[in-house]
N, C-alpha and C positions, 0 to 999 in steps of 0.2 A: 783097430787089431783084433780078428776072430781070436777063439779062445784054443781053435785048434793050432793057432798060431805062436800064441802064449805059450801052449806046453814045450815048445822046444826050447826054449827059455829056462835062465836058472832062476830060480829061487829072487835072487834078491833083483834084476831086470824084470821079473814079473811083476814086482811091489813096486817097484817104480813107474810102470806106467803103469800099473793100475789106482798111483796114488793122485799123479802127476791131471790138472784141470787147465790146461795150457795157462801157467803164472810168468808172464812177463818177468825178462831180468836184462838191468841194463848193466855191463861191465865198463868200467872207467878204469884201464889201464895200457898204459901207452908201449908197454911191451909187447908187439906185437903177435912172435910167436907165443907166447904165451898165452897171450886173450883167445890168438885162434884154437890151440889146445881146450880149453877153457869151453869155450861154446861148440866146439865140436861134443864135446865131454855131455854138455847140460842139453844141449839139442838133442840127443841122445836117447835122453833119462825125462823128454819130451817135454822141456820148457820152450816157452818162445826168447831168446836174445840177442840184444841187439850189439851193439860194442863202438865205444869211442874212446879217444885216445887219451885228448884233456878236456878242462873244466869248459872253456868256450864251446864247445860242441858237444856236450854233458847236459850245459844249460840249452841249448840250444832241441836237439834229440826232445827231452824231457816234457817238450810243449807240445807235440804229438805224438811221443809211447811213454805211455800213464806206466810204469812198472813198479811190480810188485815187492821185489826183490835186488837189492844193489849191491857188485861187489867193485868196492871203490878203493883206489888205490891212493896211497898217501903221500907219494913222491909223485908229482905230474910236471907234464914241460911247463905250466904258464901260473903254478902254484899249488898249494898244498889241498888233499883234498878234503882236509877238516871246514873249506873254507866254502865247499858242496855239503858235507854232511847235514847239514841243520835246512835247508832247503830239502832234500831228498827226507828229512823225517817230519817236516811239515804237514810234507804229503801223504802222510803215513807208509811209509817206503821201509822198509825191513833192511837193515843197511850193514855190510860185511865189510869189514875195513881187511885191508890186507897192509905186513909193514915188511917191510926190513927188519932185518938184526942192530939194532941200536937204538930202536926208534919206539921206543917204551912209551916216554913221553907223551906221544903222539898217541899210540893206542890207548894212554888211561882217559885222555882228554875224549878222545872220540866214543868211548861208552859212557863218558858221561853225561857226550853229548845227545845220547842216542840210540851207537852201534849194539845191534845185539850180540854179535859175535868180531872176532879178528883172531885173523890168518896170517902165521910166519911166513915170510919164502925160506928158503925155497918153496912152493906150496903141491902137495900130494894133490892130485885129483880126486881119489875118493874124499880122503877128508873134505878137501874141497863139497862137491856134492854132498856127503853128510852135515856139513855144515846149512847150506841150504837150504836143505828140505828140513831138516828142525827150524829155521828159518821160517820156513813155507808153514810149519806148523804154528807159530805164532800168530803170525800174521791174517791169518784163513781164522783162530780162534777169535784174534782183535780184533776183526773185520764184522765177526759174526756180532760179536757183545755188543761193539761198535754202535753198528746200525740198532741192534735195539733200546740202548741209549739214548740215538740220534732220535729215534721214531718214539720216544714214551717222554723222553723229562722236559720237551720244548712245551708249550703251555696248548691247551686242548680248544679244540674249537666250541662255539654256543651247541650246549647239550638240553635236550628236554625228554622230559618222560609221559607219551600219551597217553589220556583214559582218564572218561568221565567215570570211570563206577567208583560207585562206595568204595571199596576196596584201594584203591588208586588213589583216591581222595586223602587217607589214610595217610597213607604209606608219602604225600608231599607233603602233608604235615610234619609226620612225622622227620623227616630228611629238613624241612627248614626249622624245628625246633632242636636240632642236632645241630641244624649249623648257627645257628645264634650262638652254640658255646665255645666255638669258634672266637679265639679273642690272639692277639700279638702277644700280647703277655701272660701267656698262661699255654701250657702242654692242653691241647686238644685230646679230651677221651679218644680210647680206641673204639672204633663199629665194627660189630659184625653182623654181616648181610646172609640172610640164610634161605635157602628158596632155592625148587629143581631145575632142571638142567632150561637153560633157552627163556627164563623169567624179565634176563634184564638186571642180573648183579651186578653188571660191569658199570650199566648207563648209571647206576643208582651211587652209585662211587664216585664217579665222574659226575655227577649232580651234585656233592654230597661237598666235591674238592670247589665244583664249581655258587657254590650258594652260600658262600658266606659273608656277613658285613662288608667285608672290603672288597668286593668280587673285585671290581676292575684290576686292585694291588694284588686279589691270589691269586687272579688267573695270569700273571706272569710265571709264577713260581711252578718250579715239575710236579706233574704227574706222573709218575713212576710205576707204574703196568707187570707186574712177576707173577706170569702164570707157574704155579706151583705143581701145577701135574707136565707141564714138558719140557720142567728145565732138567736137562741130563743129569745124572747121578754124579757123574764125574766129575763135572763144572757148579752143580748146584752149590759147593759152599764157598768157594771162589766168586762166582755169582751175585751170593746175594753180601757176603762181608767181605767182600777184593784179598789184595793178598798182598804182598813183599814180593820187591826181583830176590829168587832162587829158594821161596818158598819153598816148592816143590819143582821137577821135573818138568820142565817148559818154561819157570817163570821166568822170563827173561829179563822185565820189566814189572817195576810197579805199575798196580790195576787196584783202585779203587772201586768197593762193589757200588748195588745198584742202590743199598742203603745210603749211604754215603750223597748218589747220586740225586736223590729225592731233596738234600737240602731241606730246606725249612716250608716244601710243599709236601707232596701225599707220596707215602707209598700204599699202593693197592694190592692186597698178597690175595691174588683170587685162587681159588680152589687150595684155601690151607691145609683142608683136610688130606691133602699129596702130602705135607712136607715131613719126612722125614724124624723118627725120635731124637736123633741125637741133633738136628740142629735145631727143631723146636725147642729144645734146653736154653742155645745158646740165643735163638730171637724172644726168648721168656726174657733174658738175662737184657739185651738191651733194651726193650720195653718197662721194665723194674726200672733199671740204672739210665738207662737214654744214654749210653754211651755202643760205641762198635770198633771192634779191633782188629785189621786188615788179619790172615792168616800171612805164620812169620813175623809179626811186627807182638811189640810189647809195648807199645803207646794205643790208649785210647780218647779215641775221637767222640764231641761230644754228638747227639742221633737227635733235631729239631723236627723234623719230618713227622706228620702227623698219621696215623698208624690205620686201618681200614685194612678188614682181611673179609672175603667170605667163601662160603661153600653148600655145594648140594647133597651134603652129609650132617649127616645128626652126631653133631660133634660131643655133646652132650652122651651119649650113649656110648660111642668111642670112649671117650673120657672113663663112662665105668667100666665098660672093658678092658683097657689099657694099649688099646693105639695108638691115644691123643694124650697128652699132659691134660690133667683136669686144671692143673694151675698157673699152665696157658692158654688152657678153656678160658677158665675164671677172668682172668688177665683182660683175652680183644674182647669176651662179650659186656661190658662198661655201659653200651648202648648196644643197641639190637634192633634189626631193621631185618622184615619179612617179607619176601617180594611172594604175593600169591600169583597162584596157579592162574593160565591165561582162562581157565575152566571157571570158575570162578569170578570170570568179566565178561561176563557175556556182552554186555555190554560194549564194552571197547573192540570186541575182534573186530565187529563191521566198519569203525572207525579205522585199528590200525590196517587193516586191510585194501583200504581206500589212500591213506597214508603213502602207505608201502605200494601201490597202487604206478599213483600218483607220481612216486621219486621214480620209481622206473620207467615210465612212461618221457620222464625230462630227460633222466640220462641218456637213451637211446634214442630221443626226435620221435616217439609214438603219438598214435590217436590218444587225447585225453578218455581214463576208463570207465567205463560204468558194467555195473553187474548185473547181469541178470536175475531177474528170481530167482533163478533152480541155487543159482551159485550165494546169494545174500541165504535161503537156507540149508546150503550142506554149511556156510562158514558156521552160522548159527547152532547148528548140532553138532557140530563136529569136537571132537574132546579136547586136539589140540594138545599129544602128550609131548610132544616136543616145545610146549607154548609159543612165544612172541618168534623167535626164531625159527621155528617149522614154520610159524604162520608167514614170518617174511618172504625164505624160499619159496614154499606155494603158491604164493599171490604173486611174486618176482616171476615167477617160472611160468605162470598161467598170463602174465601180461605178456608174455615175449611170444605167448604162442595164440595166444588169438587173435582173429579175423576183426581187424577197423575196432581195436579198444575194447571189443564186447566181452565180455568174462564171461564163461558160462560156468555149469556145476561141469561140464566134462571136461572143460581146458584145466581145473584144479584137482583134478585128479585123484583125489582123496581116495583112502584103504577104503572099502565098501563094510558098510556095519557086520557086526560077527553075532553069535548066534545070542548075545546080551541083548545087541538091540531089539530082537527078535521079541525075546523072554520080556522084554519089558513089556513091548507093545502087546504082548498077548495079555500079560496077567494087569492090563491098566482098566480102570472099570467101566472107560468108555473105547470096544476099537475100533470107532472111525474116529476117535482126537489122537492125536499128535503127542505121542509122550513127553511127557514135562521131561527135562533135564534131570532132576532128582531120579525121578525113577529110571533115567538110561545108567545113569552114573553106579546108582545100586544095585541093578543088570549086572553090568559091568565089573563091577566086584564081585557079587555074588560067581558070575563065573568063570573068575580066572583063579579066586581063593578054591574054586571046584577042580577046573584044573589044574591044579598047583597042591590038591589032595590036601588044602588045608592049612598050604609054609605059608607063611604072611609074607617071608623075606621073598621065596620067588615068586608072587604075586607079586608082589611092587617092582619086581624088576625086569617082568611080561610086560607091566604098564609101564614102565621105566619114570615111575615116583620111586621118592627114598622110602625106607618102611616105614619113618614118622611119618608122615603123608599119608599112606598108605590106613596106618590102623587111625589115626583123624578120620582120615575115613568112614571107617569101618564104628569109630562111636559116632559120628552122624548121625549115618544111617539106621544104627543099631545093629550091629552085625556081630555078633558074638563070637569071639574067640577061638 
């Protein structure tokens, strides 16, 4: 429906039409005239609706029609609606029961068995529509969070960290040492993984999870990945800590949080620097006391999960400025792991490029990849500000666009060198020699600082690195602040 058509409707109908995403409803009701009236009203509101008159037909239609919401009458010709309630709840449908006067006991039993709401007959159609809309909102939230849990809590696939450089060998050795501290009778130490965006912090977390001494046993335990930067603000607390029924508007059922979902596995808090201060205090309490309390509950539940956090920000600097709790920073930073940027792993760039190209070729049934000389030189010379993630994207794209598996510099389509590279070439002692990586890096830093009028933070943003990394690079090349 076009906006011009919507403008002729009142505000209530506009809200209904815009919010519907063709949710499926099933009406199980033997009063045919009432059921038809309900169908017309719900179809007008944008729902896909089916109607049956008894339990037998409901079971039959459920095999072909996967209902999101079920309007279930308690008194049916071939039995009690309660006999069908559990079957729909098991299929993750939101069930609204419809009861006649004097059936309070059935209503109570229905709520206990998982019904999200109940309506007393005679039922006003607008009241029924409002109840359906509330049930739909709960179902959508449940499906979204349920998908997140299903995707994350199962045992993870085999994970590997590629790289033969000294920097990566050091990282692998640290992971091995940290993993050896994991034992079944002790609480594993928290680990803080730092590094620029795209350096593989999530891979390191999964490798820590998979590399414990009892590998097979631990791999069967959940690995829950929480991206703190993408959690909706209004759902963040409930998502992490869970809630009891009635804890807030829309909390129509009890739901454990992701901290509980991690059980005795691993909880990976990615981009921990984005967590609001109020939730930082609650997380600190979980880490200190190893218990969690759902919203609206007075009961504390034990937490056995291992905690790993990751950030591309300078948490120490944030703790000094007050934007991150110092006590939480110290509690997270029991064991630390720094992921090196790809520009410090020049030898690994070609290895990773070959791996990603081969992966893409296998996935799409393409010819075996071969890198042209100019492509190899470009991969080695480029600074890769987006690190491994950028390399993977560019190489995979090049593999799809190249001719017969031969990847050239043109296929890679990397950004052209800026004046910083030209500057480094001019200042190189040998004008005919290729500038070294060190000289190129220093020239780029100087150029960015010049463009930013000496503002270190602005220069770091332009380069896509943290202020901490920028300051480290400046010290390394003896560039004054």
